[in-house]
C-alpha positions as CSV (number, residue, x, y, z in Angstrom):
1,M,-45.5,27.8,-5.7
2,L,-47.0,24.7,-4.3
3,F,-45.4,22.5,-6.9
4,K,-42.0,23.9,-6.0
5,L,-42.5,23.2,-2.3
6,A,-43.6,19.7,-3.0
7,A,-40.6,19.1,-5.2
8,L,-38.3,20.5,-2.5
9,R,-39.7,18.3,0.1
10,F,-39.4,15.2,-2.2
11,W,-35.6,15.9,-2.7
12,M,-35.1,16.5,1.0
13,V,-36.7,13.1,1.8
14,M,-34.6,11.4,-0.9
15,C,-31.4,12.9,0.5
16,L,-32.3,11.7,4.0
17,F,-33.0,8.2,2.5
18,L,-29.7,8.0,0.7
19,T,-27.8,9.2,3.8
20,A,-29.5,6.6,5.9
21,S,-28.7,3.9,3.3
22,F,-25.1,4.8,3.2
23,A,-24.9,4.8,7.0
24,F,-26.3,1.2,7.2
25,A,-24.3,0.0,4.2
26,Q,-22.1,-1.9,6.7
27,R,-22.1,-2.8,10.4
28,T,-19.5,-3.6,13.0
29,V,-19.6,-7.2,14.4
30,T,-17.5,-8.2,17.5
31,G,-16.9,-11.5,19.0
32,R,-14.6,-13.9,20.9
33,V,-13.1,-17.1,19.7
34,I,-12.3,-19.9,22.1
35,D,-11.0,-23.5,21.9
36,P,-12.8,-26.6,23.3
37,N,-11.2,-25.9,26.7
38,S,-12.7,-22.3,26.9
39,Q,-9.4,-20.8,26.3
40,P,-9.0,-17.8,24.0
41,V,-7.5,-18.5,20.5
42,S,-5.2,-15.6,19.5
43,G,-4.1,-15.0,15.9
44,A,-7.3,-16.7,14.4
45,S,-8.4,-15.4,10.9
46,V,-11.8,-13.9,10.7
47,I,-12.9,-13.2,7.2
48,V,-16.3,-12.1,5.7
49,K,-17.1,-15.2,3.5
50,G,-16.8,-14.5,-0.2
51,T,-14.8,-11.3,0.3
52,T,-11.2,-10.2,1.2
53,I,-12.4,-8.3,4.3
54,G,-10.7,-9.8,7.4
55,T,-9.0,-9.4,10.6
56,T,-7.3,-11.5,13.3
57,T,-8.2,-12.1,17.0
58,N,-6.0,-10.5,19.7
59,E,-4.4,-12.3,22.7
60,D,-7.8,-12.6,24.4
61,G,-9.4,-14.1,21.4
62,R,-11.5,-11.0,20.6
63,F,-12.1,-9.3,17.2
64,S,-14.0,-6.5,15.6
65,I,-14.8,-6.5,11.9
66,N,-16.9,-4.4,9.5
67,V,-19.4,-6.6,7.6
68,P,-21.2,-5.3,4.5
69,A,-25.0,-5.2,4.5
70,N,-25.3,-8.0,1.9
71,Q,-23.0,-10.4,3.8
72,N,-24.0,-12.5,6.8
73,T,-21.5,-15.1,7.2
74,L,-18.0,-15.1,8.8
75,T,-15.3,-17.8,8.2
76,I,-13.1,-18.4,11.1
77,T,-9.8,-20.4,10.7
78,S,-6.8,-21.1,13.0
79,I,-3.9,-23.6,12.9
80,G,-4.9,-26.8,14.6
81,Y,-8.7,-26.2,14.3
82,D,-11.3,-27.0,11.8
83,P,-12.6,-23.9,9.8
84,Q,-15.9,-22.8,10.9
85,D,-18.6,-20.6,9.2
86,V,-20.6,-18.5,11.6
87,S,-23.9,-16.6,10.7
88,V,-24.1,-13.0,11.9
89,A,-27.5,-12.2,10.4
90,G,-29.3,-9.8,12.7
91,V,-26.6,-9.8,15.4
92,T,-23.7,-7.6,16.3
93,S,-21.7,-9.9,18.7
94,V,-20.9,-13.6,18.5
95,N,-19.0,-16.2,20.6
96,V,-17.3,-19.0,18.5
97,S,-15.8,-22.3,19.9
98,L,-13.5,-24.0,17.4
99,I,-12.9,-27.7,17.2
100,G,-9.6,-29.2,17.1
101,T,-8.6,-30.9,13.7
102,L,-7.5,-34.5,13.4
103,T,-6.8,-34.6,9.7
104,T,-3.5,-32.7,10.0
105,L,-1.8,-35.8,11.3
106,N,-2.0,-37.3,7.7
107,E,-0.7,-34.1,6.1
108,V,2.4,-34.6,4.0
109,V,5.2,-32.2,5.3
110,V,8.4,-31.4,3.4
111,T,11.4,-31.6,5.8
112,G,14.7,-31.0,4.0
113,Y,15.4,-33.7,1.4
114,S,12.3,-35.8,2.2
115,S,8.6,-35.7,2.7
116,Q,6.9,-37.2,5.8
117,Q,3.4,-37.5,7.2
118,R,3.0,-35.2,10.2
119,K,2.1,-38.1,12.6
120,N,5.5,-39.5,11.9
121,I,7.5,-36.3,12.6
122,T,9.1,-36.1,16.2
123,G,10.6,-32.7,15.7
124,A,9.1,-29.1,16.0
125,V,7.5,-28.5,12.6
126,S,4.8,-26.0,11.6
127,T,3.0,-25.8,8.2
128,I,1.1,-22.9,6.6
129,K,-1.1,-23.2,3.6
130,G,-0.8,-20.6,0.8
131,G,-4.5,-19.7,1.2
132,Q,-3.8,-18.7,4.9
133,L,-1.0,-16.3,3.8
134,A,-3.1,-14.7,1.2
135,A,-6.2,-14.3,3.5
136,V,-5.0,-11.1,5.1
137,P,-3.3,-8.7,2.6
138,S,0.0,-7.1,3.8
139,G,3.0,-5.4,2.5
140,N,5.2,-8.6,2.2
141,V,5.1,-12.4,2.9
142,E,7.1,-12.2,6.1
143,Q,4.4,-10.1,7.7
144,Q,1.8,-12.8,6.9
145,F,3.6,-15.3,9.0
146,Q,2.6,-13.5,12.1
147,G,0.0,-15.4,14.1
148,R,0.1,-18.4,11.6
149,A,2.6,-20.7,13.3
150,P,3.4,-21.0,17.0
151,G,6.8,-19.9,18.1
152,V,7.4,-17.6,15.2
153,V,7.6,-13.9,15.8
154,V,7.5,-11.3,13.1
155,I,8.9,-7.8,14.0
156,T,7.8,-5.0,11.5
157,S,8.7,-1.4,11.8
158,G,5.9,-0.2,9.5
159,Q,8.3,1.9,7.4
160,P,7.4,1.5,3.7
161,G,9.8,-0.7,1.7
162,T,11.5,-2.2,4.8
163,A,11.7,-6.0,5.3
164,S,10.3,-7.6,8.4
165,Q,12.4,-9.5,11.0
166,V,11.4,-13.2,11.5
167,R,12.6,-14.9,14.7
168,I,11.9,-18.7,15.1
169,R,13.9,-19.4,18.3
170,G,14.3,-15.9,19.6
171,F,17.7,-14.1,19.7
172,S,20.1,-17.1,20.1
173,S,23.2,-15.4,18.5
174,F,25.0,-12.1,18.7
175,S,25.7,-12.1,15.0
176,N,22.9,-13.5,12.9
177,N,19.4,-14.5,14.0
178,E,17.7,-14.6,10.5
179,P,16.2,-17.9,9.5
180,L,17.4,-19.8,6.5
181,Y,14.9,-19.4,3.5
182,V,14.7,-22.3,1.1
183,V,12.5,-21.7,-2.0
184,D,11.7,-24.8,-4.0
185,G,14.9,-26.3,-2.7
186,I,17.2,-23.2,-3.4
187,P,18.5,-21.4,-0.4
188,V,17.9,-17.6,-0.7
189,F,18.7,-14.6,1.5
190,T,15.2,-13.0,1.4
191,I,11.7,-13.7,0.3
192,E,10.7,-10.1,-0.4
193,H,10.3,-10.9,-4.0
194,L,7.7,-13.6,-3.5
195,N,3.8,-13.0,-3.8
196,A,1.7,-14.9,-1.2
197,N,-0.6,-16.0,-4.0
198,D,2.3,-17.8,-5.6
199,I,3.0,-19.9,-2.5
200,E,1.5,-23.4,-2.3
201,S,2.7,-24.3,1.2
202,T,5.2,-23.2,3.8
203,T,7.0,-25.5,6.3
204,I,8.9,-24.0,9.3
205,L,11.6,-26.2,10.9
206,K,12.0,-24.9,14.5
207,D,14.3,-27.3,16.4
208,A,17.9,-28.3,15.8
209,A,17.1,-31.9,14.9
210,S,14.8,-30.9,12.0
211,A,17.2,-28.3,10.6
212,S,20.4,-30.2,11.2
213,I,20.7,-31.2,7.5
214,Y,21.4,-27.6,6.6
215,G,24.3,-27.1,8.8
216,A,25.3,-23.8,10.5
217,R,23.1,-21.8,8.2
218,A,20.1,-23.3,10.0
219,S,21.2,-22.2,13.5
220,A,18.1,-19.8,13.6
221,G,15.6,-22.2,12.0
222,V,14.6,-23.0,8.4
223,I,11.6,-21.7,6.4
224,L,10.8,-24.1,3.5
225,I,8.6,-22.6,0.8
226,Q,7.0,-24.4,-2.1
227,T,5.6,-22.3,-4.9
228,K,2.7,-23.3,-7.1
229,K,3.4,-25.4,-10.1
230,G,1.4,-26.3,-13.2
231,K,-0.3,-29.6,-13.7
232,S,-0.1,-31.9,-16.6
233,G,-3.2,-32.6,-18.7
234,G,-3.0,-30.0,-21.4
235,K,-5.5,-27.8,-19.8
236,V,-4.8,-24.1,-19.3
237,N,-6.0,-22.8,-15.9
238,V,-6.3,-19.1,-15.3
239,S,-6.8,-17.7,-11.8
240,Y,-7.3,-14.2,-10.5
241,D,-7.1,-12.8,-7.0
242,G,-7.8,-9.1,-6.2
243,S,-8.3,-6.9,-3.2
244,Y,-8.8,-3.2,-2.6
245,G,-8.7,-1.1,0.6
246,W,-7.3,1.9,2.4
247,T,-4.2,2.4,4.4
248,V,-5.1,4.3,7.6
249,P,-2.2,5.6,9.7
250,G,-4.3,6.0,12.8
251,H,-4.6,8.8,15.2
252,G,-0.8,9.2,15.7
253,L,0.8,11.8,17.8
254,D,-0.7,15.0,19.3
255,L,2.1,17.5,18.7
256,L,2.5,20.7,20.8
257,T,1.8,24.1,19.0
258,P,4.4,26.7,19.2
259,Q,2.5,28.4,21.9
260,Q,2.1,25.2,23.9
261,Q,5.8,24.6,23.5
262,A,6.5,28.1,24.8
263,D,4.2,27.6,27.8
264,M,5.9,24.2,28.6
265,T,9.3,26.1,28.6
266,W,7.8,28.6,31.2
267,V,6.6,25.6,33.3
268,A,10.0,23.9,33.1
269,L,11.8,27.2,34.2
270,K,9.4,27.7,37.1
271,A,9.8,24.2,38.2
272,A,13.7,24.6,38.2
273,G,13.5,27.9,40.1
274,Q,15.1,29.8,37.3
275,D,14.2,33.4,35.9
276,L,11.4,33.5,33.4
277,T,13.5,34.6,30.5
278,H,14.3,33.0,27.2
279,P,16.2,34.3,24.1
280,Q,13.3,33.4,21.9
281,Y,10.2,34.0,24.2
282,G,11.4,37.1,26.0
283,S,10.9,37.9,29.7
284,G,7.7,38.2,31.8
285,A,4.9,36.4,33.4
286,T,3.9,34.6,30.1
287,P,6.0,33.7,27.0
288,V,5.5,35.7,23.9
289,L,6.0,34.2,20.3
290,P,8.2,36.5,18.3
291,D,7.6,37.5,14.7
292,Y,11.2,36.4,13.7
293,L,13.2,33.6,15.1
294,V,16.4,34.8,13.8
295,V,17.5,38.1,12.2
296,G,21.3,38.0,11.6
297,E,22.8,37.5,15.1
298,E,19.7,38.5,16.9
299,F,17.0,36.1,18.2
300,G,13.3,36.5,19.0
301,L,12.4,39.8,17.4
302,S,8.9,41.3,17.0
303,G,7.5,44.6,15.8
304,L,10.0,45.1,12.8
305,S,8.7,47.2,9.9
306,P,9.1,45.9,6.4
307,N,11.6,48.8,5.7
308,D,13.8,47.9,8.7
309,P,17.4,47.8,7.4
310,R,18.0,44.4,9.2
311,L,15.5,42.8,6.8
312,D,17.4,44.1,3.7
313,P,17.7,41.0,1.3
314,A,21.1,42.3,0.3
315,K,22.5,41.2,3.6
316,Y,21.4,37.6,3.4
317,N,24.3,35.1,3.2
318,T,24.6,31.4,3.7
319,N,28.1,30.9,2.3
320,F,30.9,30.8,4.7
321,N,33.4,31.6,2.0
322,V,31.7,34.9,1.2
323,G,31.4,36.2,4.8
324,P,29.5,35.8,8.1
325,I,26.2,33.9,8.0
326,Y,23.2,36.2,7.9
327,Q,19.7,34.7,7.9
328,V,16.1,36.0,8.4
329,I,13.9,33.3,9.7
330,K,10.2,34.3,10.2
331,A,8.3,32.4,12.9
332,N,5.4,30.1,12.2
333,K,3.2,30.9,15.0
334,A,0.5,28.6,13.8
335,G,2.9,25.6,13.7
336,T,2.9,22.5,11.6
337,D,1.2,19.2,12.1
338,W,4.2,17.1,10.9
339,Y,2.5,13.8,11.6
340,G,-0.4,14.8,9.3
341,A,2.0,16.1,6.7
342,L,4.0,12.9,6.7
343,T,1.0,10.5,6.8
344,S,-2.3,10.3,5.1
345,T,-5.1,7.9,4.1
346,R,-4.4,6.4,0.7
347,P,-6.0,3.5,-1.3
348,I,-4.1,0.4,-2.0
349,T,-5.0,-2.5,-4.4
350,N,-3.4,-5.9,-5.0
351,N,-4.2,-7.9,-8.2
352,T,-2.7,-11.2,-9.2
353,L,-3.3,-13.0,-12.5
354,G,-2.0,-16.5,-12.8
355,V,-1.8,-18.9,-15.7
356,S,-0.8,-22.6,-15.2
357,G,-0.8,-25.8,-17.2
358,G,1.5,-28.4,-18.8
359,S,1.8,-31.8,-20.3
360,D,3.7,-35.0,-19.6
361,N,6.9,-33.3,-20.7
362,A,6.8,-29.9,-19.1
363,K,4.8,-27.9,-16.6
364,Y,4.5,-24.1,-16.2
365,Y,3.0,-21.5,-13.9
366,T,3.3,-17.7,-14.5
367,S,1.8,-14.8,-12.6
368,L,1.4,-11.1,-13.0
369,F,1.3,-9.2,-9.7
370,I,0.2,-5.5,-9.6
371,I,0.5,-3.4,-6.5
372,M,-1.0,0.1,-7.1
373,N,1.1,1.4,-10.1
374,K,3.9,-1.2,-9.8
375,V,3.9,-4.4,-11.9
376,L,5.9,-7.4,-10.9
377,S,6.0,-10.6,-12.9
378,S,7.3,-14.1,-12.1
379,I,7.7,-17.3,-14.0
380,L,8.0,-20.6,-12.3
381,I,8.6,-23.7,-14.4
């Protein structure tokens, strides 16, 4: 008996230990990112170094991120600032001041038919590295432009399978405000087929002077995309990029139950000074939910026995060609949480396998992109 009690205590202690270990498997770190002038930096990328866990700062420069227990370093990047690694060992809140970068002035930028150094460009041009796009996983490349370039606004409905709207200079036309996409020198209508891991760099031409070489098609701006290419040398390079996470729809909407809807109807009738009567909820001081919403031509019935002739299945009819419509609709008094029925937490995984190489005569780059159970392949030569 004593042996059994000792074993039971041992297992209870182990369960408490495992539960505590799981609870402390990760911690939440908050912070604020500012520039050298103590102004907040919005849209900055905050990533747990060595992982794909990341987030972005809001308009006040603040962020919140879940950091695994075995990780203690955050990497913070933003356009126009040097990347900075911040240690979060033993702390739950940090303040980071970014330093402006000077090396971007010598960066080579593709503008139309030519390449120039950034310091020699007088037009409004923004560049985004491919690594910046792939840092925060999203449904499509267009969503990853958000917060990466000043003056570029991405409007996303959140509906699965829909494309995002990219606006570079706002709504300047009544007909078409979509920018012109040029992928490796070829104008295209959409970039939904592109994988962020296949993009080497992106140049956004925002003013009319920079986009003038493309004519009327560039009235809403131009987005130039250069994809990755193989390098000569005879060596085959294999790369892999993967991420795994969960899609959380959020709290959503608090829908009324049928009884709450009935009570609100009574409140509306009282406020309007009307009689407290309703074809579905009856009459009286309080509304009453019926057992049946519709029985033939009658509404809001209760107390019908199963043998009531009005419930005879032989009377059911939904075909106008046969005769009058006759339906029996039973009330769902408990109601349905339609938001919960339409949304749920689901896992999502992205995997990209790339192979590149080449010689003096030819270069190649091919990739295999897997999203959940879908497989997309692209070959760029």
